[in-house]
N, CA, C and O of each residue as an XYZ file, in Angstrom:
416
protein
N       5.937     -6.787     -4.486
C       5.312     -5.396     -4.362
C       4.068     -5.775     -3.443
O       4.311     -5.979     -2.254
N       2.768     -5.886     -3.890
C       1.566     -6.392     -3.623
C       1.530     -6.722     -1.913
O       1.024     -6.074     -0.998
N       2.321     -8.063     -1.911
C       2.385     -8.681     -0.868
C       2.993     -7.902      0.069
O       2.454     -7.742      1.165
N       4.262     -7.282     -0.257
C       5.085     -6.554      1.091
C       4.107     -5.430      2.085
O       4.064     -5.282      3.306
N       3.464     -4.827      1.102
C       2.716     -3.519      1.070
C       1.514     -4.518      1.907
O       1.406     -4.682      3.122
N       1.025     -4.860      1.257
C       0.004     -5.646      2.236
C       0.272     -6.223      3.767
O      -0.361     -5.813      4.739
N       1.375     -7.306      3.841
C       1.763     -7.442      5.127
C       2.073     -5.998      5.858
O       1.471     -5.816      6.916
N       2.555     -5.425      5.607
C       3.193     -4.241      6.595
C       1.883     -3.665      6.916
O       1.765     -3.644      8.141
N       0.815     -3.171      6.303
C      -0.346     -2.622      6.841
C      -1.014     -3.772      7.396
O      -1.579     -3.422      8.431
N      -1.160     -4.772      7.196
C      -2.020     -5.732      7.953
C      -1.076     -5.588      9.754
O      -1.637     -5.202     10.780
N       0.305     -5.990      9.660
C       1.053     -6.069     10.809
C       0.473     -4.561     11.942
O       0.117     -4.665     13.116
N       0.534     -3.410     11.208
C       0.111     -2.116     11.476
C      -1.082     -2.473     12.423
O      -1.126     -2.494     13.653
N      -2.122     -2.772     11.399
C      -3.692     -2.951     11.980
C      -3.626     -3.917     12.976
O      -4.073     -3.645     14.090
N      -3.154     -4.964     12.753
C      -3.431     -5.824     14.320
C      -3.062     -5.879     15.527
O      -3.573     -6.347     16.544
N      -1.477     -4.992     15.150
C      -0.777     -4.268     16.601
C      -1.941     -3.291     17.109
O      -2.370     -3.373     18.260
N      -2.474     -2.266     16.085
C      -3.025     -1.516     16.980
C      -4.190     -2.313     17.647
O      -4.308     -2.256     18.871
N      -5.055     -3.053     16.898
C      -6.828     -3.586     17.420
C      -6.077     -4.772     18.471
O      -6.979     -5.512     18.864
N      -5.108     -5.079     18.892
C      -4.896     -6.052     19.640
C      -4.540     -5.246     21.230
O      -4.880     -5.728     22.310
N      -3.863     -4.064     21.078
C      -3.739     -3.368     22.460
C      -4.652     -2.819     23.006
O      -5.375     -2.048     22.375
N      -4.785     -3.004     23.921
C      -6.168     -2.329     24.676
C      -5.628     -0.825     24.721
O      -6.540     -0.098     24.329
N      -4.406     -0.029     25.076
C      -4.309      1.296     25.541
C      -4.196      2.138     24.043
O      -3.909      1.596     22.976
N      -4.454      3.400     24.207
C      -4.787      3.990     22.802
C      -3.222      4.599     22.494
O      -2.439      4.737     23.434
N      -2.902      4.891     21.342
C      -1.735      5.240     21.014
C      -0.996      6.932     21.750
O       0.161      7.351     21.787
N      -2.408      7.560     22.275
C      -2.079      8.658     23.218
C      -1.209      8.327     24.291
O      -0.249      9.024     24.621
N      -1.628      6.999     24.970
C      -1.006      6.690     26.170
C       0.451      5.698     25.904
O       1.217      5.258     26.761
N       0.498      5.568     24.694
C       1.792      4.554     24.511
C       2.550      5.207     23.230
O       2.193      4.941     22.083
N       3.509      5.989     23.493
C       3.854      6.801     22.221
C       4.754      5.721     21.675
O       5.222      6.118     20.608
N       5.166      4.558     21.974
C       5.751      3.470     21.459
C       5.093      2.926     20.209
O       5.608      2.899     19.092
N       3.778      2.455     20.573
C       2.924      2.192     19.728
C       2.774      2.838     18.618
O       2.826      2.126     17.615
N       2.586      4.071     18.432
C       2.789      4.754     17.918
C       3.901      4.953     16.977
O       3.762      5.178     15.774
N       4.886      4.866     17.535
C       6.186      4.781     16.664
C       6.469      3.476     15.939
O       7.272      3.434     15.007
N       5.856      2.494     16.339
C       5.533      0.975     15.806
C       4.878      1.436     14.443
O       5.456      1.183     13.386
N       3.891      1.991     14.460
C       2.827      2.036     13.433
C       3.453      3.080     12.618
O       3.740      2.568     11.536
N       3.695      3.957     12.641
C       4.837      4.793     11.690
C       5.926      4.154     11.114
O       6.187      4.480      9.956
N       6.750      3.162     11.754
C       7.325      2.661     11.115
C       7.217      1.238     10.025
O       7.847      0.708      9.110
N       5.787      1.037     10.941
C       5.299     -0.305      9.775
C       4.633      0.407      8.407
O       4.510     -0.171      7.327
N       4.235      1.772      8.688
C       3.306      2.607      7.474
C       4.936      3.235      6.442
O       4.846      3.443      5.232
N       6.053      3.404      7.091
C       7.292      3.681      6.187
C       7.977      2.321      5.429
O       8.430      2.321      4.285
N       7.942      1.292      6.257
C       7.739      0.109      5.356
C       6.905     -0.616      4.302
O       7.247     -1.461      3.475
N       5.624     -0.013      4.577
C       5.378     -0.090      3.212
C       5.568      0.612      2.188
O       5.627      0.070      1.084
N       5.689      1.811      2.322
C       5.809      3.017      1.355
C       7.622      2.573      0.520
O       7.981      2.828     -0.629
N       8.474      1.809      1.722
C       9.770      1.682      0.873
C       9.789      0.481     -0.011
O      10.662      0.388     -0.873
N       8.476     -0.860      0.216
C       8.472     -1.592     -0.339
C       7.588     -1.621     -1.905
O       7.583     -2.411     -2.849
N       7.011     -0.576     -1.666
C       5.680     -0.478     -2.957
C       6.702      0.333     -3.895
O       7.787      0.856     -3.638
N       5.843      0.232     -5.255
C       6.345      0.798     -6.611
C       5.387      1.429     -7.219
O       4.271      0.991     -7.502
N       5.799      2.403     -7.410
C       4.821      3.760     -8.370
C       5.056      3.290     -9.978
O       6.182      3.113    -10.443
N       3.976      3.142    -10.644
C       4.054      3.250    -12.189
C       2.671      3.866    -12.715
O       1.561      3.379    -12.499
N       2.880      4.753    -13.273
C       1.548      5.081    -14.249
C       0.926      4.118    -15.109
O       1.516      3.210    -15.695
N      -0.113      4.331    -15.143
C      -0.786      3.577    -16.048
C      -0.422      3.432    -17.425
O      -0.454      2.371    -18.049
N       0.042      4.926    -18.019
C       0.709      5.161    -19.441
C       1.739      4.396    -19.495
O       1.882      3.697    -20.498
N       2.650      4.347    -18.489
C       3.994      3.833    -18.706
C       3.662      2.120    -18.776
O       4.077      1.289    -19.584
N       2.820      1.968    -17.691
C       2.686      0.195    -17.614
C       1.840     -0.364    -19.305
O       2.049     -1.383    -19.964
N       0.798      0.888    -19.580
C       0.449      0.489    -20.945
C       1.683      0.078    -21.939
O       1.840     -0.972    -22.562
N       2.497      1.232    -21.886
C       3.642      1.381    -22.923
C       4.459     -0.093    -22.991
O       4.980     -0.671    -23.945
N       4.355     -0.419    -21.693
C       5.322     -1.723    -21.510
C       4.858     -2.936    -22.303
O       5.509     -3.599    -23.111
N       3.387     -3.116    -21.840
C       2.453     -4.524    -22.249
C       2.280     -4.154    -23.919
O       1.899     -5.070    -24.648
N       2.478     -3.210    -24.342
C       2.238     -2.658    -25.981
C       3.468     -3.136    -26.587
O       3.350     -3.727    -27.661
N       4.572     -2.994    -26.116
C       5.891     -3.267    -26.483
C       6.387     -4.651    -26.805
O       7.122     -5.117    -27.675
N       5.466     -5.319    -25.403
C       5.585     -7.035    -25.253
C       4.856     -7.827    -26.198
O       5.192     -8.950    -26.573
N       3.505     -6.979    -26.687
C       2.521     -7.457    -27.699
C       3.319     -7.316    -29.074
O       3.436     -8.248    -29.869
N       3.870     -6.002    -29.266
C       4.483     -5.906    -30.479
C       5.299     -7.027    -30.891
O       5.280     -7.672    -31.939
N       6.248     -7.164    -29.533
C       7.513     -8.163    -29.739
C       6.784     -9.823    -29.895
O       7.443    -10.836    -30.128
N       5.923     -9.794    -29.783
C       4.945    -11.379    -29.674
C       5.055    -11.845    -28.159
O       4.894    -13.057    -28.017
N       5.221    -11.351    -27.367
C       5.998    -12.257    -26.182
C       4.163    -12.442    -24.931
O       3.910    -13.180    -23.979
N       3.201    -11.167    -25.772
C       1.930    -11.610    -24.478
C       0.772    -11.080    -25.653
O       0.903    -10.106    -26.395
N      -0.185    -11.853    -25.599
C      -0.932    -11.600    -26.593
C      -2.154    -10.222    -25.883
O      -2.582    -10.021    -24.746
N      -2.354     -9.571    -27.104
C      -3.030     -8.230    -26.626
C      -4.616     -8.457    -25.459
O      -5.084     -7.592    -24.719
N      -5.032     -9.614    -25.619
C      -6.020     -9.787    -24.466
C      -5.565    -10.197    -23.471
O      -6.325    -10.106    -22.507
N      -3.977    -10.911    -23.168
C      -3.533    -11.142    -21.976
C      -2.738     -9.849    -21.232
O      -2.432     -9.722    -20.047
N      -2.554     -9.085    -22.189
C      -1.638     -7.476    -21.978
C      -2.693     -6.880    -21.254
O      -2.638     -6.631    -20.049
N      -3.628     -6.661    -21.973
C      -5.098     -5.783    -21.452
C      -5.484     -6.389    -19.965
O      -5.449     -5.631    -18.996
N      -5.824     -7.673    -19.822
C      -5.899     -8.210    -18.333
C      -4.794     -7.850    -17.555
O      -4.976     -7.407    -16.421
N      -3.487     -8.008    -18.098
C      -2.476     -7.559    -16.934
C      -2.759     -6.080    -16.739
O      -2.653     -5.613    -15.605
N      -3.020     -5.510    -17.495
C      -2.960     -3.894    -16.826
C      -3.794     -3.671    -16.129
O      -3.576     -2.950    -15.155
N      -5.329     -4.320    -16.416
C      -6.311     -4.005    -15.277
C      -6.247     -4.561    -14.144
O      -6.973     -4.058    -13.286
N      -5.442     -5.683    -13.756
C      -5.438     -6.442    -12.561
C      -4.134     -5.530    -11.736
O      -4.112     -5.360    -10.517
N      -3.326     -5.126    -12.484
C      -2.197     -4.248    -11.911
C      -2.469     -3.115    -11.326
O      -1.911     -2.629    -10.343
N      -3.725     -2.514    -12.220
C      -3.990     -1.009    -11.785
C      -5.022     -1.216    -10.666
O      -5.065     -0.475     -9.684
N      -5.730     -2.102    -10.828
C      -6.623     -2.651     -9.706
C      -5.905     -2.596     -8.707
O      -5.969     -1.604     -7.981
N      -5.026     -3.671     -8.418
C      -4.172     -3.912     -7.399
C      -3.547     -2.713     -6.657
O      -3.584     -2.662     -5.427
N      -2.990     -1.779     -7.380
C      -2.277     -0.571     -7.061
C      -3.513      0.212     -6.576
O      -3.578      0.766     -5.478
N      -4.120      0.205     -7.157
C      -5.447      1.356     -6.008
C      -5.780      0.700     -4.914
O      -6.045      1.389     -3.929
N      -5.846     -0.636     -4.807
C      -6.446     -1.314     -3.664
C      -5.249     -0.998     -2.471
O      -5.589     -0.907     -1.292
N      -4.158     -0.878     -2.791
C      -3.161     -0.899     -1.857
C      -2.955      0.774     -1.674
O      -2.814      1.274     -0.558
N      -2.958      1.553     -2.899
C      -3.258      2.935     -1.836
C      -4.081      3.393     -1.187
O      -3.958      4.288     -0.351
N      -5.402      2.598     -1.627
C      -6.621      3.219     -0.452
C      -6.006      2.489      0.797
O      -6.024      3.123      1.852
N      -5.435      1.160      0.794
C      -5.082      0.879      2.071
C      -4.013      1.443      2.885
O      -3.924      1.412      4.112
N      -2.962      2.128      1.773
C      -2.146      2.884      2.872
C      -2.734      4.297      3.266
O      -2.234      4.907      4.212
N      -3.874      4.865      2.491
C      -4.073      5.864      2.761
C      -4.855      5.858      4.003
O      -4.473      6.726      4.787
N      -5.974      5.039      4.478
C      -6.395      4.644      5.622
C      -5.489      4.144      6.554
O      -5.845      3.824      7.688
N      -4.264      4.049      6.130
C      -3.223      3.346      7.356
C      -2.614      4.943      7.942
O      -2.331      5.249      9.101
N      -2.534      5.857      6.592
C      -2.103      7.266      7.503
C      -3.294      7.934      7.814
O      -3.111      8.930      8.513
N      -4.684      7.652      7.455
C      -5.308      8.693      7.872
C      -5.730      8.399      9.649
O      -6.120      9.192     10.506
N      -5.441      6.857      9.717
C      -5.480      6.351     11.316
C      -4.243      6.695     11.751
O      -4.636      7.252     12.776
N      -3.071      6.812     11.797
C      -1.934      7.247     12.158
C      -2.080      8.845     12.317
O      -1.818      9.313     13.425
N      -2.434      9.606     11.408
C      -2.732     11.141     11.816
C      -3.584     11.620     12.942
O      -3.384     12.609     13.648
N      -4.825     10.540     13.014
C      -5.447     10.619     13.677
C      -4.868     10.337     15.505
O      -4.886     11.102     16.470
N      -4.590      9.490     15.421
C      -3.167      9.077     16.441
C      -2.622     10.424     17.255
O      -2.684     10.938     18.372
N      -2.148     10.604     16.170
C      -1.142     11.677     16.330
C      -1.893     12.963     17.212
O      -1.656     13.455     18.315
N      -2.837     13.223     16.230
C      -3.728     14.363     16.478
C      -4.530     14.147     18.366
O      -4.883     15.054     19.119
N      -4.580     12.697     18.598
C      -4.988     12.382     19.699
C      -4.151     12.665     21.101
O      -4.477     12.974     22.247
N      -2.715     12.358     20.310
C      -1.930     12.678     21.522
C      -1.524     14.135     21.813
O      -0.833     14.571     22.734
N      -1.990     14.630     21.027
C      -1.444     16.601     20.776
C      -2.830     16.988     21.598
O      -2.920     18.162     21.959
N      -4.026     15.992     21.951
C      -5.402     16.745     22.609
C      -4.985     16.893     24.060
O      -5.749     17.413     24.872
């Protein structure tokens, strides 16, 4: 989950920074950026913190994981999810700005 989204986002950023032309001058580059963003969305998974907590609470009740480990797991997953969301929002904002530049 995290790796696929991260790789797609990084690929989109590196492709954009490696080229000297702007997206306004190269519609193909903008199309590739949009595709990279779509790929990242397709590979992502969305779970609410409540649902995640419910699942680990069940695992604790069954004796599959300790309470401390469950709490740490939920915290880490939520933190990673926030980072990925912020990264994808930054990428989306960048793509929107490129599209606006093309329209000017």
